[in-house]
C-alpha positions as CSV (number, residue, x, y, z in Angstrom):
1,M,106.8,146.7,72.5
2,D,104.7,144.5,70.2
3,T,102.0,142.9,72.3
4,L,101.1,140.5,69.5
5,S,104.4,138.7,70.0
6,Y,103.5,137.4,73.4
7,K,102.8,133.7,73.5
8,T,100.9,131.7,76.0
9,I,103.2,129.1,77.5
10,S,101.6,125.7,78.1
11,A,103.3,123.0,80.0
12,T,104.3,119.8,78.1
13,P,105.4,116.5,79.5
14,A,109.0,117.4,78.7
15,T,108.8,120.8,80.6
16,I,106.9,119.6,83.7
17,E,109.1,119.5,86.8
18,K,107.5,117.5,89.6
19,K,108.8,118.0,93.2
20,W,108.2,116.1,96.4
21,V,106.6,118.2,99.2
22,V,106.2,117.3,102.9
23,I,103.3,119.0,104.8
24,D,102.9,118.6,108.6
25,A,99.1,118.4,109.4
26,E,99.5,118.7,113.2
27,G,96.9,121.3,114.5
28,Q,95.6,122.1,111.0
29,V,91.9,122.4,110.2
30,L,91.1,119.5,107.8
31,G,89.2,121.4,105.1
32,R,91.5,124.3,104.8
33,L,94.5,122.0,104.7
34,C,93.0,119.8,102.1
35,S,92.1,122.7,99.8
36,K,95.8,123.8,99.9
37,I,96.9,120.2,99.2
38,A,94.5,120.0,96.2
39,K,96.0,123.2,94.9
40,I,99.5,121.7,95.1
41,L,98.4,118.4,93.5
42,R,96.8,120.2,90.6
43,G,99.8,122.5,90.2
44,K,97.9,125.8,90.6
45,N,100.7,127.2,92.7
46,K,103.1,127.1,89.8
47,P,103.4,129.8,87.1
48,D,103.2,127.3,84.3
49,F,99.9,125.7,85.4
50,T,98.1,124.0,82.5
51,P,94.6,122.6,83.3
52,N,94.9,119.6,81.0
53,M,98.3,118.3,82.3
54,D,99.4,116.7,85.5
55,C,101.9,119.4,86.4
56,G,101.4,119.3,90.2
57,D,103.8,118.1,92.8
58,N,103.8,114.9,94.9
59,V,102.5,115.6,98.4
60,I,103.5,113.7,101.6
61,V,101.3,114.6,104.6
62,I,102.7,113.6,108.0
63,N,100.9,113.6,111.4
64,A,97.5,113.1,109.8
65,D,96.1,111.8,113.0
66,K,96.6,115.2,114.7
67,V,94.3,117.1,112.3
68,V,91.4,119.0,113.8
69,L,87.8,119.8,112.8
70,N,86.0,122.8,114.3
71,G,83.2,122.1,116.7
72,D,81.9,118.6,117.1
73,K,82.2,117.7,113.4
74,F,84.2,114.6,114.1
75,E,81.1,112.9,115.3
76,K,78.2,115.0,114.0
77,R,79.1,115.4,110.3
78,E,77.9,112.5,108.2
79,Y,79.2,111.2,104.8
80,L,76.9,109.0,102.8
81,R,77.6,106.4,100.2
82,Y,75.4,104.0,98.4
83,T,76.2,100.3,97.6
84,G,73.8,100.1,94.7
85,Y,71.4,97.7,96.5
86,P,68.0,98.4,98.1
87,G,68.6,99.6,101.6
88,G,72.3,100.0,100.8
89,Q,72.8,103.6,102.0
90,R,75.7,103.7,104.4
91,C,76.6,106.5,106.7
92,Y,79.9,107.3,108.3
93,T,81.6,110.1,110.2
94,P,85.1,111.6,109.9
95,G,85.9,110.0,113.3
96,D,85.1,106.6,111.7
97,L,87.4,107.3,108.8
98,L,90.2,108.4,111.2
99,K,89.8,105.1,113.2
100,K,89.8,103.2,109.9
101,S,93.1,104.9,108.9
102,F,95.0,102.9,111.6
103,K,93.7,99.6,110.0
104,V,94.4,100.4,106.4
105,T,96.9,98.0,104.8
106,M,97.8,100.2,101.8
107,R,100.7,102.4,102.8
108,G,100.0,106.1,102.5
109,K,96.3,105.8,101.8
110,H,94.4,107.6,104.5
111,P,90.6,107.3,104.0
112,L,89.7,110.7,105.5
113,F,92.2,112.7,103.4
114,I,91.3,110.7,100.3
115,K,87.6,111.4,100.8
116,V,88.1,115.2,101.3
117,V,90.8,115.8,98.7
118,K,89.0,113.7,96.0
119,G,86.1,116.1,96.2
120,M,88.3,119.0,95.5
121,L,90.0,117.6,92.4
122,P,88.4,117.3,88.9
123,K,86.1,114.3,88.4
124,T,88.1,113.0,85.4
125,K,90.9,110.6,84.7
126,L,93.3,113.5,85.3
127,G,91.9,114.0,88.8
128,A,92.2,110.3,89.6
129,K,95.9,110.4,88.4
130,Q,96.6,113.5,90.5
131,L,95.1,111.8,93.6
132,T,97.7,109.0,93.3
133,N,100.3,111.7,94.0
134,L,99.0,112.1,97.6
135,H,100.6,110.1,100.4
136,V,99.3,110.5,103.9
137,F,100.8,109.0,107.1
138,N,99.5,109.1,110.7
139,G,103.0,109.3,112.2
140,A,105.9,111.6,111.7
141,E,107.9,109.1,109.6
142,H,107.5,108.4,105.9
143,P,109.3,106.1,103.5
144,F,110.1,108.7,100.8
145,G,113.3,110.1,102.3
146,D,115.2,109.1,99.2
147,K,113.2,111.5,97.1
148,N,114.6,114.5,99.0
149,P,111.2,116.1,99.7
150,E,111.0,119.8,100.5
151,V,109.3,120.7,103.8
152,I,106.9,123.6,103.3
153,D,105.0,125.6,105.8
154,I,101.3,125.4,104.8
155,N,100.4,128.4,106.9
156,K,102.3,130.8,104.6
157,M,100.7,129.5,101.4
158,K,97.7,131.3,100.0
């Protein structure tokens, strides 16, 4: 067998096959769940993963309000952001973001999941594009039934 004849296969826009995936977040630990979601969004679970292409799947997360954090992290963990003005450092907790998710007017944009998953994706235009493929809902219903999403068990994924 001639080993020089092996070619590295890179995904191209014509060969990329994007699926829709539904994940149930009920009883899942937030960080572990989001790391698996980020892996699916990037496409690292596929054999034809190409780092410079958006070859990941579209992810729909349901029951996001039933996610858990170990210990008392819902109230003790603090996220910081800075407005750019003197004295403009703001502090908020995951519990604040979860409460805010019930008031968000943009459909499928959950502030807590966006914050956590965004930190696990590349800090480039590609990472921002991949983050738009994430749709998170507090309830069990979602409006993407016409896309024929595949329900996967996140516990069996590595």
